[in-house]
TIRO-2110 file (N, C-alpha, C; in Angstrom, 1 decimal):
// TIRO-2110
5.7, -61.0, -14.2, N, 1, A
5.7, -60.0, -15.2, CA, 1, A
4.5, -59.0, -15.1, C, 1, A
3.3, -59.6, -14.9, N, 2, A
2.1, -58.9, -14.8, CA, 2, A
2.2, -58.0, -13.5, C, 2, A
2.7, -58.5, -12.5, N, 3, A
2.9, -57.8, -11.2, CA, 3, A
3.7, -56.5, -11.3, C, 3, A
4.8, -56.7, -12.1, N, 4, A
5.7, -55.5, -12.4, CA, 4, A
5.0, -54.4, -13.1, C, 4, A
4.2, -54.8, -14.1, N, 5, A
3.4, -53.9, -14.9, CA, 5, A
2.4, -53.2, -14.0, C, 5, A
1.7, -53.9, -13.1, N, 6, A
0.7, -53.3, -12.2, CA, 6, A
1.5, -52.3, -11.3, C, 6, A
2.6, -52.7, -10.7, N, 7, A
3.4, -51.9, -9.8, CA, 7, A
3.8, -50.6, -10.5, C, 7, A
4.3, -50.7, -11.8, N, 8, A
4.7, -49.5, -12.5, CA, 8, A
3.5, -48.5, -12.8, C, 8, A
2.4, -49.1, -13.1, N, 9, A
1.2, -48.3, -13.4, CA, 9, A
0.7, -47.6, -12.1, C, 9, A
0.7, -48.3, -11.0, N, 10, A
0.3, -47.8, -9.7, CA, 10, A
1.2, -46.7, -9.3, C, 10, A
2.5, -46.9, -9.4, N, 11, A
3.5, -45.9, -9.0, CA, 11, A
3.5, -44.6, -9.9, C, 11, A
3.1, -44.8, -11.2, N, 12, A
3.1, -43.7, -12.1, CA, 12, A
1.8, -42.9, -12.1, C, 12, A
0.8, -43.5, -11.5, N, 13, A
-0.5, -42.8, -11.4, CA, 13, A
-0.5, -41.5, -10.7, C, 13, A
0.2, -41.4, -9.5, N, 14, A
0.2, -40.0, -8.9, CA, 14, A
1.0, -39.0, -9.7, C, 14, A
2.0, -39.4, -10.4, N, 15, A
2.8, -38.5, -11.3, CA, 15, A
1.9, -37.9, -12.4, C, 15, A
1.2, -38.8, -13.1, N, 16, A
0.3, -38.3, -14.2, CA, 16, A
-0.9, -37.6, -13.7, C, 16, A
-1.5, -37.9, -12.5, N, 17, A
-2.7, -37.3, -12.0, CA, 17, A
-2.3, -35.9, -11.4, C, 17, A
-1.1, -35.7, -11.0, N, 18, A
-0.7, -34.4, -10.5, CA, 18, A
-0.9, -33.3, -11.5, C, 18, A
-0.7, -33.5, -12.7, N, 19, A
-0.9, -32.5, -13.8, CA, 19, A
-2.3, -32.2, -14.0, C, 19, A
-3.2, -33.0, -13.6, N, 20, A
-4.7, -32.8, -13.8, CA, 20, A
-5.4, -32.3, -12.6, C, 20, A
-4.6, -32.1, -11.5, N, 21, A
-5.3, -31.7, -10.3, CA, 21, A
-5.7, -30.3, -10.3, C, 21, A
-6.6, -29.9, -9.4, N, 22, A
-7.1, -28.5, -9.3, CA, 22, A
-6.2, -27.7, -8.3, C, 22, A
-5.1, -28.2, -7.8, N, 23, A
-4.3, -27.5, -7.0, CA, 23, A
-3.5, -26.4, -7.7, C, 23, A
-3.4, -25.3, -7.1, N, 24, A
-2.6, -24.2, -7.8, CA, 24, A
-1.3, -24.0, -7.0, C, 24, A
-0.3, -23.5, -7.7, N, 25, A
1.0, -23.3, -7.0, CA, 25, A
0.8, -22.2, -5.9, C, 25, A
1.7, -22.3, -4.9, N, 26, A
1.7, -21.3, -3.8, CA, 26, A
2.0, -19.9, -4.3, C, 26, A
1.2, -18.9, -3.9, N, 27, A
1.5, -17.5, -4.3, CA, 27, A
1.6, -16.8, -3.0, C, 27, A
2.7, -16.2, -2.8, N, 28, A
3.0, -15.5, -1.5, CA, 28, A
2.4, -14.1, -1.5, C, 28, A
2.3, -13.6, -0.2, N, 29, A
1.8, -12.3, 0.0, CA, 29, A
3.0, -11.3, -0.4, C, 29, A
2.7, -10.3, -1.1, N, 30, A
3.7, -9.3, -1.5, CA, 30, A
3.3, -8.0, -0.9, C, 30, A
4.2, -7.5, 0.0, N, 31, A
4.0, -6.2, 0.6, CA, 31, A
5.2, -5.3, 0.2, C, 31, A
4.9, -4.2, -0.5, N, 32, A
5.9, -3.3, -1.0, CA, 32, A
5.7, -1.9, -0.5, C, 32, A
6.8, -1.3, -0.1, N, 33, A
6.7, 0.1, 0.2, CA, 33, A
6.6, 0.4, 1.7, C, 33, A
6.1, 1.6, 2.0, N, 34, A
6.0, 2.1, 3.4, CA, 34, A
4.6, 2.0, 3.8, C, 34, A
4.3, 1.2, 4.8, N, 35, A
2.9, 1.1, 5.3, CA, 35, A
2.7, 2.3, 6.3, C, 35, A
1.7, 3.1, 6.1, N, 36, A
1.5, 4.3, 6.9, CA, 36, A
0.2, 4.2, 7.6, C, 36, A
0.2, 4.2, 8.9, N, 37, A
-1.1, 4.1, 9.7, CA, 37, A
-1.8, 5.4, 9.7, C, 37, A
-3.1, 5.4, 10.0, N, 38, A
-3.8, 6.7, 10.1, CA, 38, A
-3.2, 7.6, 11.2, C, 38, A
-2.7, 7.1, 12.2, N, 39, A
-2.1, 7.9, 13.3, CA, 39, A
-0.8, 8.6, 12.8, C, 39, A
-0.1, 7.9, 11.9, N, 40, A
1.1, 8.5, 11.3, CA, 40, A
0.7, 9.6, 10.4, C, 40, A
-0.3, 9.4, 9.6, N, 41, A
-0.8, 10.5, 8.7, CA, 41, A
-1.2, 11.7, 9.4, C, 41, A
-1.9, 11.6, 10.6, N, 42, A
-2.3, 12.7, 11.4, CA, 42, A
-1.2, 13.5, 12.0, C, 42, A
0.0, 12.9, 12.2, N, 43, A
1.1, 13.6, 12.8, CA, 43, A
1.8, 14.5, 11.8, C, 43, A
1.7, 14.3, 10.5, N, 44, A
2.3, 15.1, 9.5, CA, 44, A
1.6, 16.4, 9.3, C, 44, A
2.3, 17.5, 9.5, N, 45, A
1.6, 18.8, 9.3, CA, 45, A
2.5, 19.7, 8.4, C, 45, A
1.8, 20.7, 7.8, N, 46, A
2.5, 21.7, 7.0, CA, 46, A
3.4, 22.5, 8.0, C, 46, A
4.7, 22.7, 7.6, N, 47, A
5.6, 23.4, 8.4, CA, 47, A
6.7, 22.5, 9.1, C, 47, A
6.5, 21.2, 9.0, N, 48, A
7.4, 20.3, 9.6, CA, 48, A
8.7, 20.3, 8.8, C, 48, A
9.8, 19.9, 9.4, N, 49, A
11.1, 19.8, 8.7, CA, 49, A
11.2, 18.4, 8.1, C, 49, A
12.1, 18.3, 7.1, N, 50, A
12.4, 17.0, 6.5, CA, 50, A
12.8, 15.9, 7.6, C, 50, A
13.5, 16.3, 8.5, N, 51, A
14.0, 15.4, 9.6, CA, 51, A
12.8, 14.9, 10.4, C, 51, A
11.9, 15.8, 10.7, N, 52, A
10.7, 15.5, 11.5, CA, 52, A
9.8, 14.5, 10.7, C, 52, A
9.7, 14.7, 9.4, N, 53, A
8.9, 13.8, 8.6, CA, 53, A
9.5, 12.4, 8.5, C, 53, A
10.8, 12.4, 8.4, N, 54, A
11.5, 11.1, 8.3, CA, 54, A
11.4, 10.4, 9.7, C, 54, A
11.4, 11.2, 10.8, N, 55, A
11.2, 10.6, 12.1, CA, 55, A
9.8, 9.9, 12.3, C, 55, A
8.8, 10.5, 11.6, N, 56, A
7.4, 9.9, 11.8, CA, 56, A
7.2, 8.8, 10.7, C, 56, A
7.5, 9.0, 9.5, N, 57, A
7.2, 8.1, 8.4, CA, 57, A
8.3, 7.2, 7.9, C, 57, A
9.5, 7.6, 8.3, N, 58, A
10.7, 6.8, 7.8, CA, 58, A
11.1, 7.4, 6.4, C, 58, A
12.1, 6.8, 5.8, N, 59, A
12.6, 7.3, 4.5, CA, 59, A
11.5, 7.0, 3.4, C, 59, A
11.4, 7.9, 2.5, N, 60, A
10.4, 7.8, 1.4, CA, 60, A
10.8, 6.6, 0.5, C, 60, A
9.8, 6.0, -0.1, N, 61, A
10.1, 4.9, -1.1, CA, 61, A
10.7, 5.5, -2.3, C, 61, A
10.2, 6.7, -2.8, N, 62, A
10.6, 7.3, -4.0, CA, 62, A
11.1, 8.7, -3.7, C, 62, A
12.3, 8.9, -4.1, N, 63, A
12.9, 10.3, -4.2, CA, 63, A
13.4, 10.5, -5.6, C, 63, A
13.0, 11.5, -6.2, N, 64, A
13.3, 11.8, -7.6, CA, 64, A
14.3, 12.9, -7.7, C, 64, A
15.3, 12.7, -8.4, N, 65, A
16.4, 13.7, -8.6, CA, 65, A
15.9, 14.9, -9.3, C, 65, A
14.9, 14.8, -10.2, N, 66, A
14.3, 15.9, -10.9, CA, 66, A
13.3, 16.7, -10.1, C, 66, A
12.8, 16.0, -9.0, N, 67, A
11.8, 16.7, -8.1, CA, 67, A
12.2, 16.4, -6.7, C, 67, A
13.3, 17.1, -6.3, N, 68, A
13.9, 16.9, -5.0, CA, 68, A
13.0, 17.4, -3.9, C, 68, A
12.1, 18.2, -4.2, N, 69, A
11.2, 18.7, -3.1, CA, 69, A
9.9, 18.0, -3.0, C, 69, A
9.9, 16.7, -3.5, N, 70, A
8.7, 15.9, -3.4, CA, 70, A
9.1, 14.5, -2.9, C, 70, A
8.4, 14.0, -1.9, N, 71, A
8.7, 12.7, -1.4, CA, 71, A
7.4, 11.9, -1.5, C, 71, A
7.5, 10.7, -2.1, N, 72, A
6.4, 9.8, -2.3, CA, 72, A
6.5, 8.6, -1.4, C, 72, A
5.5, 8.4, -0.6, N, 73, A
5.3, 7.2, 0.3, CA, 73, A
4.3, 6.3, -0.4, C, 73, A
4.7, 5.1, -0.9, N, 74, A
3.7, 4.3, -1.6, CA, 74, A
3.7, 2.9, -1.0, C, 74, A
2.6, 2.3, -0.9, N, 75, A
2.4, 1.0, -0.3, CA, 75, A
1.5, 0.1, -1.1, C, 75, A
1.8, -1.1, -1.4, N, 76, A
1.0, -2.0, -2.1, CA, 76, A
1.0, -3.4, -1.4, C, 76, A
-0.2, -4.0, -1.3, N, 77, A
-0.2, -5.3, -0.7, CA, 77, A
-1.0, -6.2, -1.6, C, 77, A
-0.3, -7.2, -2.1, N, 78, A
-1.0, -8.2, -3.0, CA, 78, A
-1.0, -9.6, -2.3, C, 78, A
-2.1, -10.3, -2.4, N, 79, A
-2.3, -11.6, -1.9, CA, 79, A
-2.8, -12.5, -3.0, C, 79, A
-2.1, -13.5, -3.3, N, 80, A
-2.5, -14.5, -4.4, CA, 80, A
-2.7, -13.7, -5.7, C, 80, A
-1.8, -12.8, -6.0, N, 81, A
-1.8, -12.0, -7.3, CA, 81, A
-3.0, -11.1, -7.4, C, 81, A
-3.6, -10.8, -6.3, N, 82, A
-4.7, -9.9, -6.2, CA, 82, A
-4.4, -8.7, -5.3, C, 82, A
-4.6, -7.5, -5.9, N, 83, A
-4.3, -6.3, -5.1, CA, 83, A
-5.3, -6.2, -3.9, C, 83, A
-4.9, -6.1, -2.7, N, 84, A
-5.7, -6.0, -1.5, CA, 84, A
-5.8, -4.6, -1.0, C, 84, A
-4.6, -3.9, -1.0, N, 85, A
-4.6, -2.6, -0.4, CA, 85, A
-3.5, -1.8, -1.2, C, 85, A
-3.8, -0.5, -1.3, N, 86, A
-2.8, 0.4, -2.0, CA, 86, A
-2.9, 1.8, -1.3, C, 86, A
-1.8, 2.4, -0.9, N, 87, A
-1.8, 3.7, -0.3, CA, 87, A
-0.8, 4.6, -1.1, C, 87, A
-1.0, 5.9, -1.0, N, 88, A
-0.1, 6.8, -1.6, CA, 88, A
-0.2, 8.1, -0.8, C, 88, A
1.0, 8.6, -0.3, N, 89, A
1.1, 9.9, 0.4, CA, 89, A
2.2, 10.6, -0.2, C, 89, A
2.0, 11.8, -0.7, N, 90, A
3.0, 12.7, -1.3, CA, 90, A
3.2, 13.9, -0.5, C, 90, A
4.4, 14.2, -0.2, N, 91, A
4.7, 15.4, 0.6, CA, 91, A
5.6, 16.3, -0.2, C, 91, A
5.3, 17.6, -0.2, N, 92, A
6.0, 18.6, -1.0, CA, 92, A
6.7, 19.5, 0.0, C, 92, A
8.0, 19.9, -0.3, N, 93, A
8.8, 20.7, 0.5, CA, 93, A
9.2, 22.0, -0.2, C, 93, A
9.4, 23.1, 0.5, N, 94, A
10.0, 24.3, 0.0, CA, 94, A
11.2, 24.5, 0.9, C, 94, A
12.4, 24.2, 0.3, N, 95, A
13.6, 24.2, 1.2, CA, 95, A
13.6, 22.9, 2.1, C, 95, A
13.5, 23.2, 3.4, N, 96, A
13.5, 22.1, 4.4, CA, 96, A
12.2, 21.9, 5.0, C, 96, A
11.1, 22.6, 4.6, N, 97, A
9.9, 22.5, 5.3, CA, 97, A
8.7, 22.1, 4.4, C, 97, A
7.8, 21.3, 5.0, N, 98, A
6.6, 20.8, 4.3, CA, 98, A
5.7, 22.0, 3.9, C, 98, A
5.3, 22.0, 2.7, N, 99, A
4.4, 23.1, 2.2, CA, 99, A
3.0, 22.5, 1.8, C, 99, A
3.0, 21.2, 1.4, N, 100, A
1.7, 20.6, 0.9, CA, 100, A
1.8, 19.1, 1.2, C, 100, A
0.6, 18.6, 1.5, N, 101, A
0.5, 17.1, 1.7, CA, 101, A
-0.7, 16.6, 0.8, C, 101, A
-0.4, 15.7, -0.1, N, 102, A
-1.4, 15.0, -0.9, CA, 102, A
-1.6, 13.6, -0.4, C, 102, A
-2.8, 13.4, 0.2, N, 103, A
-3.1, 12.0, 0.7, CA, 103, A
-3.9, 11.3, -0.4, C, 103, A
-3.3, 10.3, -0.9, N, 104, A
-4.0, 9.5, -2.0, CA, 104, A
-4.9, 8.4, -1.5, C, 104, A
-5.4, 8.5, -0.3, N, 105, A
-6.3, 7.5, 0.2, CA, 105, A
-7.5, 7.4, -0.6, C, 105, A
-8.1, 6.3, -0.7, N, 106, A
-9.3, 6.1, -1.5, CA, 106, A
-10.4, 6.9, -0.8, C, 106, A
-11.3, 7.5, -1.5, N, 107, A
-12.4, 8.3, -1.0, CA, 107, A
-13.4, 7.5, -0.2, C, 107, A
-13.4, 6.2, -0.5, N, 108, A
-14.4, 5.3, 0.3, CA, 108, A
-13.8, 4.7, 1.5, C, 108, A
-12.6, 5.0, 1.9, N, 109, A
-12.0, 4.5, 3.1, CA, 109, A
-12.6, 5.3, 4.3, C, 109, A
-12.7, 4.6, 5.5, N, 110, A
-13.3, 5.3, 6.6, CA, 110, A
-12.5, 6.5, 7.1, C, 110, A
-11.2, 6.5, 7.0, N, 111, A
-10.4, 7.7, 7.4, CA, 111, A
-10.6, 8.9, 6.5, C, 111, A
-10.6, 8.6, 5.2, N, 112, A
-10.8, 9.7, 4.2, CA, 112, A
-12.3, 10.3, 4.3, C, 112, A
-13.2, 9.4, 4.5, N, 113, A
-14.6, 9.8, 4.6, CA, 113, A
-14.8, 10.6, 5.9, C, 113, A
-14.2, 10.2, 7.0, N, 114, A
-14.3, 11.0, 8.2, CA, 114, A
-13.6, 12.3, 8.1, C, 114, A
-12.5, 12.4, 7.5, N, 115, A
-11.8, 13.7, 7.3, CA, 115, A
-12.6, 14.6, 6.4, C, 115, A
-13.3, 14.1, 5.4, N, 116, A
-14.1, 14.9, 4.5, CA, 116, A
-15.3, 15.5, 5.2, C, 116, A
-15.9, 14.6, 6.1, N, 117, A
-17.1, 15.1, 6.9, CA, 117, A
-16.6, 16.2, 7.8, C, 117, A
-15.5, 16.0, 8.5, N, 118, A
-15.0, 17.0, 9.4, CA, 118, A
-14.7, 18.3, 8.7, C, 118, A
-14.1, 18.3, 7.5, N, 119, A
-13.8, 19.5, 6.8, CA, 119, A
-15.0, 20.2, 6.3, C, 119, A
-16.1, 19.5, 5.9, N, 120, A
-17.3, 20.1, 5.6, CA, 120, A
-18.0, 20.8, 6.8, C, 120, A
-18.0, 20.1, 7.9, N, 121, A
-18.6, 20.6, 9.1, CA, 121, A
-17.8, 21.9, 9.6, C, 121, A
-16.5, 21.9, 9.4, N, 122, A
-15.7, 23.0, 9.8, CA, 122, A
-16.0, 24.2, 8.9, C, 122, A
-16.1, 23.9, 7.6, N, 123, A
-16.4, 24.9, 6.6, CA, 123, A
-17.7, 25.6, 6.7, C, 123, A
-18.8, 24.8, 7.1, N, 124, A
-20.1, 25.3, 7.3, CA, 124, A
-20.3, 26.0, 8.6, C, 124, A
-19.4, 25.7, 9.6, N, 125, A
-19.5, 26.4, 10.9, CA, 125, A
-19.1, 27.8, 11.0, C, 125, A
-18.1, 28.2, 10.1, N, 126, A
-17.6, 29.5, 10.2, CA, 126, A
-18.2, 30.5, 9.2, C, 126, A
-19.1, 30.0, 8.4, N, 127, A
-19.9, 30.8, 7.4, CA, 127, A
-19.2, 31.1, 6.1, C, 127, A
-18.0, 30.5, 5.9, N, 128, A
-17.3, 30.6, 4.6, CA, 128, A
-17.6, 29.4, 3.7, C, 128, A
-17.7, 29.7, 2.5, N, 129, A
-17.9, 28.6, 1.5, CA, 129, A
-16.6, 28.1, 1.0, C, 129, A
-16.5, 26.8, 0.9, N, 130, A
-15.3, 26.1, 0.5, CA, 130, A
-15.5, 25.4, -0.8, C, 130, A
END
C-alpha cells in the first residue's frame, strides 16, 4: 500500500512541477510583408513603370482602392514577440510611372545614413543650398 502511494507521488511530481518551471512556451519568428534589400531599393527610380517596379520589388503588400496611385511595401520581423526589424517603402505613381519614392528606413540605419551623407556632399559640391 505504501509503495503504491510513493509510486503515485513520484509519477505526479513531474506533472505538478511543470507548472512551476521557468520554461516559456515556444514563440516562433514572424516575418510579414515584402523584405526589400538595399540593392532592390537602389534599383527603383522616378520614371519607372508599374511593371518595372513589380519586376524589381514584387507585388506590393498594400494596394488601396482609394489611393490607387500609391503602393506600400511593408516588412516586419518579430522574434519571441519582440520587434527586430521594420521597413516601409512607399511608391507614388502618376498614371503608369513612378513620380515619388518615400523610403521609411530608420535614420540610424547604415544605408539611410550613407544616403544622407551622399546627398549633403552632392548639395554642397554644386554651390546650391538644400
